[in-house]
C-alpha positions in Angstrom: 85.8 66.9 88.8 88.8 66.2 91.1 91.1 65.9 88.0 90.0 69.3 86.6 90.1 70.9 90.0 93.7 69.8 90.4 94.6 71.2 86.9 93.0 74.5 87.7 94.9 74.7 91.0 98.1 74.1 89.0 97.3 77.0 86.7 96.6 79.2 89.6 99.9 78.4 91.2 101.7 78.9 87.9 100.2 82.3 87.4 101.9 83.4 90.6 105.2 83.5 88.9 104.4 86.3 86.4 102.2 88.1 89.0 105.3 88.2 91.3 106.9 90.6 88.7 104.2 93.3 89.2 105.4 94.8 92.5 108.7 95.7 90.7 106.8 97.3 87.9 104.6 99.2 90.2 107.6 100.4 92.2 109.4 101.7 89.2 106.3 103.4 87.9 105.7 105.2 91.1 109.3 106.1 91.9 109.8 107.6 88.5 106.5 109.5 88.4 106.5 113.3 88.2 105.0 113.6 91.7 107.7 111.4 93.3 111.2 111.4 91.9 110.3 112.6 88.4 112.7 110.3 86.5 111.2 109.5 83.2 113.4 106.5 82.3 112.5 104.8 85.6 108.8 105.2 84.8 109.4 103.9 81.2 111.1 100.8 82.7 108.2 100.0 84.9 105.7 100.7 82.1 107.6 98.3 79.8 106.6 95.4 82.1 102.9 96.4 82.0 103.1 96.9 78.2 104.3 93.3 77.8 102.2 91.5 80.4 100.8 89.0 77.9 104.3 87.9 76.9 105.4 87.8 80.5 102.4 85.6 81.4 103.2 83.3 78.5 106.7 82.8 79.7 105.9 82.7 83.4 103.0 80.2 83.2 104.9 77.9 80.9 107.8 77.9 83.4 105.4 77.4 86.3 103.7 74.4 84.7 106.9 72.7 83.4 108.1 69.8 85.6 111.5 69.7 83.9 113.4 71.8 81.3 111.7 75.0 82.4 114.0 77.1 80.3 112.8 75.4 77.2 109.2 75.9 78.4 109.8 79.6 78.9 111.2 80.0 75.4 108.3 78.0 74.0 105.8 80.1 75.8 107.3 83.2 74.2 107.3 81.6 70.8 103.8 80.3 71.2 102.5 83.8 72.1 104.3 85.5 69.3 103.0 83.0 66.7 99.5 83.0 68.1 99.1 86.8 68.1 100.9 87.2 64.8 98.7 84.7 63.1 95.5 86.2 64.6 96.4 89.6 63.4 96.8 88.2 59.9 93.4 86.6 60.1 91.5 89.6 61.6 93.2 92.7 62.8 90.3 93.5 65.0 90.8 90.5 67.2 92.5 91.2 70.5 92.9 88.3 73.1 95.1 90.5 75.3 96.6 88.7 78.3 94.4 85.7 77.6 96.7 84.9 74.6 99.6 84.9 76.9 97.9 82.6 79.4 96.9 80.2 76.6 100.4 80.2 75.1 101.8 79.5 78.5 99.4 76.6 79.1 100.2 75.0 75.8 104.0 75.5 76.2 104.0 74.0 79.7 101.9 71.0 78.7 103.9 70.3 75.6 107.2 70.7 77.5 106.0 68.0 80.0 104.9 65.8 77.1 107.9 66.1 74.7 111.0 67.1 76.7 112.3 63.5 76.6 111.2 62.8 73.0 113.6 60.6 71.0 113.8 61.0 67.2 115.5 59.0 64.5 119.3 59.6 64.3 119.2 61.9 61.3 116.8 64.2 63.3 118.6 63.8 66.6 119.5 67.5 66.8 115.8 68.4 67.2 114.9 65.8 69.9 114.1 66.5 73.5 113.8 70.1 74.7 114.7 71.4 71.2 111.5 69.9 69.9 109.3 71.7 72.4 109.5 75.2 70.7 108.8 73.6 67.3 105.7 71.8 68.4 104.5 74.8 70.3 104.8 77.0 67.2 102.8 74.4 65.3 100.2 74.2 68.0 99.9 78.0 68.1 99.2 78.0 64.4 96.4 75.5 64.9 95.0 77.5 67.8 95.1 80.7 65.7 93.0 79.0 63.1 90.4 78.1 65.8 90.4 81.4 67.6 90.4 83.3 64.4 87.0 81.7 63.7 85.4 81.9 67.2 87.2 84.6 69.1 85.1 87.4 67.5 82.0 86.1 69.3 84.0 85.2 72.5 85.5 88.7 72.5 82.0 90.2 72.4 80.8 88.0 75.3 83.8 88.7 77.4 83.5 92.4 76.8 79.8 92.2 77.7 80.6 90.4 81.0 83.4 92.8 81.8 81.1 95.8 81.1 78.4 94.2 83.3 80.8 93.7 86.2 82.2 97.2 85.9 78.8 98.7 85.1 77.1 96.9 88.0 79.0 99.2 90.4 78.4 98.3 94.0 76.9 94.9 93.1 79.7 94.0 90.8 82.4 94.9 93.3 80.6 92.9 96.0 80.3 89.8 93.9 83.9 90.0 92.9 85.1 90.5 96.5 83.1 87.5 97.7 84.3 85.2 94.9 87.9 86.3 95.4 87.9 85.0 99.0 85.8 81.9 98.4 88.2 80.7 95.7 91.3 81.0 97.8 90.9 77.5 99.4 90.7 76.0 95.9 93.7 78.1 94.7 91.6 79.5 91.8 91.4 83.2 92.9 94.4 84.1 90.7 92.5 83.1 87.6 89.6 85.3 88.6 92.0 88.2 89.4 93.8 87.8 86.1 90.6 88.7 84.2 89.4 91.5 86.6 92.8 93.1 86.9 94.3 92.6 83.4 91.4 92.0 80.9 88.1 93.7 81.7 87.8 97.3 80.9 89.8 99.4 78.5 91.5 102.8 78.7 93.6 104.6 76.0 96.3 106.8 77.4 97.1 110.3 75.9 100.0 108.6 74.2 97.6 106.2 72.5 98.6 103.1 74.5 95.6 100.8 75.3 95.5 99.5 78.8 93.1 96.8 79.9 92.0 95.5 83.3 91.6 97.4 86.5 95.2 97.3 87.6 96.7 98.2 84.2 94.3 101.1 83.8 95.0 102.4 87.3 98.7 102.7 86.7 98.0 104.0 83.2 96.2 107.0 84.7 92.6 106.0 84.2 90.6 108.2 86.6 87.9 105.5 86.8 90.1 102.5 87.7 90.8 101.0 91.1 87.2 100.0 92.0 88.2 96.4 92.2 91.2 97.0 94.4 90.3 99.7 96.9 88.3 97.5 99.3 91.1 95.1 99.7 93.1 97.7 101.6 90.3 97.8 104.2 90.2 94.0 104.7 94.0 93.4 104.5 95.2 96.4 106.6 92.5 96.3 109.2 90.2 93.2 108.9 92.8 90.5 109.2 94.8 92.1 112.0 91.5 92.4 113.9 90.9 88.6 113.4 94.4 87.9 114.8 93.6 90.1 117.8 90.3 88.3 118.3 92.0 84.9 118.3 94.5 86.2 120.8 91.8 87.5 123.1 89.9 84.2 122.8 92.9 82.1 123.7 93.4 80.7 127.2 95.3 83.3 129.3 98.1 80.9 130.0 98.6 80.2 126.3 98.6 83.9 125.1 102.4 84.4 125.6 103.1 81.4 123.5 100.9 82.4 120.6 101.5 86.2 120.7 104.5 86.1 118.4 102.8 84.0 115.7 99.7 86.2 115.7 101.7 89.5 115.7 103.7 88.1 112.8 100.7 87.1 110.6 98.9 90.4 111.5 101.9 92.5 110.5 102.3 90.4 107.3 98.7 91.3 106.3 99.0 94.9 107.3 102.3 95.6 105.6 102.2 93.4 102.5 98.5 92.4 102.1 99.3 88.7 102.3 96.4 87.3 104.2 96.7 83.5 103.8 98.6 83.0 107.1 95.7 84.5 109.0 92.9 82.9 106.9 94.4 79.4 107.1 94.1 79.6 110.9 90.3 79.5 110.7 89.4 78.6 107.2 89.0 74.8 107.7 88.0 74.8 111.4 85.2 77.3 110.8 84.0 77.3 107.2 80.9 79.3 108.0 83.1 82.0 109.6 85.2 82.0 106.5 82.0 82.6 104.5 81.3 85.6 106.7 84.8 86.9 106.0 84.2 86.5 102.2 80.9 88.5 102.6 82.7 91.2 104.6 85.4 91.4 101.9 82.7 91.9 99.3 81.0 94.5 101.5 84.4 96.4 101.9 84.8 96.6 98.1 81.2 97.7 97.6 81.2 100.4 100.3 84.6 101.8 99.1 83.1 102.0 95.6 80.0 103.8 96.9 82.2 106.3 98.9 84.1 107.0 95.7 87.5 105.5 96.8 89.7 104.5 93.9 93.0 103.0 94.9 95.3 100.4 93.4 98.2 98.2 94.1 101.0 96.4 92.2 101.2 93.5 94.7 98.4 93.5 97.3 96.4 95.8 99.6 99.0 96.4 102.4 100.2 99.7 103.8 103.3 99.6 101.6 101.2 99.8 98.4 98.7 102.1 100.1 101.4 104.7 100.7 103.4 104.1 97.5 100.3 104.7 95.2 98.6 107.3 97.4 99.3 110.0 94.8 97.5 108.1 92.1 94.4 107.4 94.2 91.0 109.1 94.6 89.9 109.8 98.2 92.4 107.3 99.7 92.2 108.9 103.1 88.7 107.5 103.6 90.2 104.0 103.7 91.5 104.7 107.2 88.2 105.4 109.0 86.4 102.7 106.9 89.2 100.3 107.8 88.9 101.0 111.5 85.2 100.4 111.4 85.6 97.2 109.5 88.3 96.1 111.9 85.9 96.6 114.8 83.2 94.6 113.0 85.7 91.8 112.3 86.9 91.7 115.9 83.3 91.6 117.4 82.1 88.9 115.0 85.1 86.7 115.3 85.3 87.1 119.1 81.7 86.2 119.5 81.8 83.3 117.1 84.9 81.7 118.5 83.6 81.8 122.1 79.9 81.0 121.2 80.7 78.0 119.1 83.9 77.1 121.1 86.0 77.0 117.9 89.4 75.4 118.4 91.4 78.4 117.1 95.1 78.8 118.1 95.6 79.0 121.9 92.3 77.4 122.8 93.7 73.9 122.9 93.8 72.0 126.2 97.2 70.6 125.5 100.0 73.1 125.1 101.9 70.8 122.8 99.0 71.0 120.4 99.0 74.7 120.7 102.7 74.8 119.8 102.0 72.5 116.8 99.3 74.8 115.6 101.6 77.8 116.0 104.4 76.2 114.0 102.0 75.4 111.2 100.2 78.7 111.2 102.5 80.4 108.7 102.2 77.8 106.0 100.5 79.1 102.9 98.8 77.2 100.1 
C-alpha cells in the first residue's frame, strides 16, 4: 500500500506541470473574447491549448515523472499519445479516451525513460542506445496498449460515462461528494488525479463550431451554459473560508505573539484570496487537528452544493481566487451571489475554528509558549506539499 501510495503521489505531482499551463490558456481566452478585447486570434491561441490538452498532458506528465533526460521523456510522451490514439482510431473510430490517453502516454513515457535512458546496445546499434531508444520503445508500448484498450475500452468508456453522468446528474449530492473528496485527498497529493477527471473528462459539450469539449473546465470555457458546477463553490472557500481561518488563528494566538505572526497569516490569507492557493493555510492545521480538517472538507463540499442549488455557475483556469473570479465573471451565471455566500461561509469558518482552537487548546501558530517555536512555525508555514 505504501508503495502504491507513493506512486500515486508522484503522478499527482507530475500532473501539476501540464495543469500549470491552464492559467495562460484561460487568460488568452478571456482577453480575446468579444466581451473583453474582442481579438479573435488571441482567443484562438488560448483555445489551441484546450483543444490539445491530451497531448499537453502526455508531454507534461512524462517530463514530470522522468528523473533524467526529461527532453527525451517529453518527446516520447507525445509519440506515445499519437501512436496510441492513431491505433485506437484504426481499431474502432467510436473509441475516445480523451485526456486519459494523454495521461497514460505520459505515464508510460516517464516510466520507460527512467528504465531505458542509460541503455547500452551492441556497437552496430549504438546510435539508438540511451535516450534515443526511449521514443522507440514508447511507440512499441503504445501499440501494445492500443491492442489492449481497443478490446476493453468500449466497456470502460461506458462505465466512465455512467459515473460521470451520475456525478453530474446527482446535482447537489454529486457536488458535495466531489468537494469533500477534493480536500481529503490533498494530504495524500491525489486531488489532482480526481480533478483531472472532473474538470477534463466527465461531461460533454459540442460547440456551435462542432468542437467537442469534455470536463467541467473545458466545457465552461467552450461556452456550455451548464458547466461550472464543480468549480463555483471553490471561490467561496478560497476567497473567504481560508482567509477567515487565518483570522481565527490570529485571534486565538497569544497577544504578545500576534505582531510576530501577523505577516505570515496575512500573506497566506492573501495568497488564498487572490490566487486560490490554499495549501499554505491548510498545512497550518491539517496535521495538528485532523478532525478540524475533516470539518473543512465538509464545509468545502457544502459550499459547492449550495452554490449549485443557488444556480451559480462559475469557472477558473487556475483556481478559485479573486483574479479568476473577476477575469471570468462575464462567462459565469449569477456570479454576484458568490460574495454574500462567501461572507456567510467566512463567518462560519471563523466561528468554528475560533471555538475549536480555544476549546481543544490546539497548538496553532502563535499559541506556543516559546517564541522561538512560534518563529519556527512561522518560517515553515508557507511550505507546500
